[in-house]
N, C-alpha and C positions, 0 to 999 in steps of 0.2 A: 281546136288549134292553139300548138302553142308558140309564144312570142320571145324571142331572146332577149335576153338583157339588155338594156340601153343606158349608156352611159354618157357626161361629158368628156366626147377624145378631145386628145391634143389638138385635131385640127378644128373641133368647134372652138377651143381656146384660144385659138393663136389670133384670134381677130382683137382679143384684150390686149395685145400687145403691136402696137402699131410700128411698121417701118419707120418711120418719121421719128419716134422715140429715139429706137437705136441710132440713127444717125445723129440726132441732137447731141446724146450722150457723149457720143465719140468726137464731136466737133469740140464738146468742153471740156474732155478731158484735159487738154493742156493749161488749160486757165485754174487748175485744181492741184497737178503735178507741178511740182518746180522743176524735175528730172526731165518731165518731155518738153518742159517752154524753156528750158535753159539748153540741155543738150541738143546735139545736133541730129535732127533725122534723117535717116538713110531710106532707099527707094524699099517699099513693102518687101519681107521677104517671102520668095516662092516654094520655100522648103522649110523645113525645123532648123534648118542649121544655114548660116551665110557665113563667108571667111573676108575678113579686111585686111588687106596689104598692109605692112606697117615698114618703117624704113629702119633697118637692124643696123648697116653701116652706111656710109657718104661716099661718093665719087671726089676727087680732089683732081686740082688742076695745078701746072709748073709754066713757070716761065724759062724760055730755051736760053742756053745760054751757047750763040755765036748762031750763023745762017746754016751750020750742018749740026747741029747738035742733035742728039737723039730724043725722041718723042718719049716720055714718059709713058707709063700704063696706070691704068688704077682701075679700081671695082666697085659694084655696090650689092649689097644683100638685103633682102625682106626676110622679116619673119609676118606670120599673119596671126590675127585676132579671130576668135571664133564667136559667134554672134547664132546661142541658143535661144528659140521662142521657148519661153515658161507661160506656164498658166497661171493667171489670177483667176479667182473664183469663188463666186458667194451662190447661197440659196437661200430665198425668201420667201419662206411658206406665208400664206395669204389664206383666211377663211373665205370660204367662196361667197358668205354674206356680205364680207366687207366689198365683196369687187361689184353686188349686186346694188350697192346702196350710190343710187345715181348722185346725191347730195355731196359726194365724198370723193374729191380729184387725188384719187390715189395714185396717180404718175407724176402728179403736177406734185405731191411729197415726196415720193420716192426719187425720180431722178436725182436733183441736188446731191441725195444721199448717198446715191450708187456712184456718183462721179468723185465724190471726196471720197469715199470710203477707196476706191481703187487707186486717188491718187495719194492717199495718205501710206497705202500700200506698197506703190511702186520708191515712193520717196524714202519711208523706212528702209526698204533693202538695198538700196540703189547708196543713200549716204551712211548709214549707221550700220546696214547688216540686217534689220531684224527679220528673221524667217525667210533670209534672201537662200533664192538656189542657188546650188552648188556651183554651178556654169558660170553665174553671173562673176564679175570681177571683184577684189576685195573690195570690202565698204569703203569708201572716198575718204571718210573721217579715220576709219583704223591704217590706211594705204599712209592719207598723207600724214598721219603721227609719226609711222613707223619709219619714215623719210626722213623726218626731223624737221617737218615744215608747218611748224606753229609756233602760236605766238601766246602766251599768257595774257588776258586784258589786264591791263594797268603797268605793264610793264614798262610804259614809258609814259610823259607825262600827261597823255590824253589819246581816249581810244582811235581820235582821228591818226594819229603818229602809230598806235600799234596798228593801225590797217595801212596806211601812204607813207608812214618815214623809214627811214632806214633802217636794215633787220625785222620790217612790219614785215604784214601777209604779202601785198603785193610784190616787195623785193624777193620774197623765200620762193615765188613763183614764178621772177623775171629770172633769178640769179642761174635759175634752171636752163634757160633759153625760152621760157614760153611766156606768153601776154595774158595777162587777167583781163577776161571777157564777160566776166560778171561773180555775182554775189548772190549766194543763197543763205539768210540770215533769220535767226529766232527774232519771232516779233514782239518780243520785251526789248529788244535793241533801236527800235523805232525813235522811242523816247531820247535814246543818247544820241541818235544821228541827226535830229532836228536842228542841233544847234554848232552843228560841226563849221568850222571853218578851216581855211589855210593861214598860210600867215599873213595874209594882206587882206583878210577878212572876208573872202569870196566863202559863199555857204558849197560843200562840198556835196552836200545830199541835197535831192530835189523829188519832193512827194508828189507820186502819181495824181492829178489833179482829175482827170477824167480814164474810163476802164482804156482807152485808146493809148495812153499817154504810158510808161511802165516808171516805178520809181527808180531813180539814177543815184549812183555814188561814184563822185570825181568821174561822170560820163558814163559808166557801165551800168547796165542793167542790175536793179536788185529785186530781189523775189524774199519775201518774206513766208516764213512758215504761221498761216494766216489760222490756219486750224487748229494750230498747237498740239497735234496727234504726231510729230514726226523728231523733232529737236530733242535728242537725251543732253541736256544743259549742263547735267555734271559732267558730259562729255566734248562737248562744244559748243560754240554760241554764234559761229560766223565761217562761212566755208566760200574761200575765194578762189578763182582759178580761170583758168585756159577752159572754158566749155565746150570749144570745137573739137576736144578730144574725148569728149565724152560723148558718145553714138549710142542710139538705138530704134530700132526697126520692128514694123508690126508685123507681125504674121498672121492673126487673127483680129479685127477689130470688134469691139465691144458686140456680144451677139448672145439672145435670149431663147429661151427653151421654155414652154410653160409644162409641166410635170403635173400629172394628174391621178394618176395611178401608182405611185411610188411608194415606198416606203424610207423614210429619212430618219439615218441613225444617227446619235452622237459617237464623239470617238471611240467610246469602251465599248462600242457595240451594242450598246440599249437601243431603243426603239424611241425618236423623240415624236416623230409624226408619221400617223398612216393616213395619207392623203383620202383614199378613197374611205374609207371608215370615219374620216371626223369630217368630212366635206369640205376639203381645203384645195386648194392647185398651191403650185410654190412656182416660182421665176428663181430660174439657175442664170446666172450671169457669168460670162466667160471671154477671158481675152486674154491673147497671148504675145507676148514681146519680149525681142532678146537686145540685151544691155550691155554696152563694154566699154573700158577707158583707155585709150590708146595711150602710150607712153615712147611717142619715136624717140630715137637717137637725135640728136642735132647738132651744132658747131662748137658749141660750148664745153660738152663732152665730160657733163657732171655725170657721175656714174650713179650716184642716189638721187635723180632727177626724178622730179611725180609734177604734174600740171596744177595739182591743187593745194592748198594751205590750209590751217585752220586755226580760228580763236579759239582760245580754252579757254575756262574758266579760272580764275586763281588761286593758287594750291592753297592748300591750309594752313600751311606755315604762316603763309602773304596773310592771308584774311585774317587770323591770331594776331600778326603783329599790326595789322592794320586795327582791328579792334582792339589792341592793347595801346595804340600811340591815340586814338581817339577819345580814350579814356583818361589819359593823362593828360 
């Protein structure tokens, strides 16, 4: 009597990935991603694409000249933004022997690393354009610089004036008819912020004392790139803007599938792992979300408007001059 070959099936291995792990990771994702923390979250997407109406022209109103004067007409126009759910994914191969080792908390070690990796991927794409899907908007740093919304650090007497002063970051956003609601900064700037004061000696920066209270700068939320994997400090040091104009919507929460019979290939087509032959399983993590940046018309009528501004590093010429003056 022959016996069918046995193997650890996907259903057998599913018990290794408890549902509460997936739920916990998606709940913690905004804590790892600055974009998801600062952007406005829309209702979850019910399909691959979701449209968002944006004002393209605004109606006008008029005073009447006399009791019998004719009332004028006006119109309004809307354009639309399309959010397209794009996939973020990673596969983590794990030897079965590791999973069998009860003394090692494999999920305790992986959960924060998965959250961090997805957060870095999202932030690097939307702020700096790293591996950005084509359906996503122009990276915020690139779009702000193209609109002329940037200030070189050291332009003014101190970094406070570079941010809040005349022709500072906040003024760049406000002059286009938007309101600065938050900041995203490289972690190395915190040392500069701790001593920031206004002309009356009042502190401008308030560090977070508990996890429930955010960092604030002039009363606005300030989020740092604490991981250090997002900011390209040769391009930008800080982003200020109206984060209500940046939106995201989730199509698929972070989900898992345990692979146990698959072959995992490198990008050149060579085989990296043969799970069945190498006594391995692989955890496939997938999330889908759409992102857009709205740039609606407003009463200021600035054609080159953009709701974000960027603090950029000093140019090489200025750095050389500063070094020369310090030497003399």
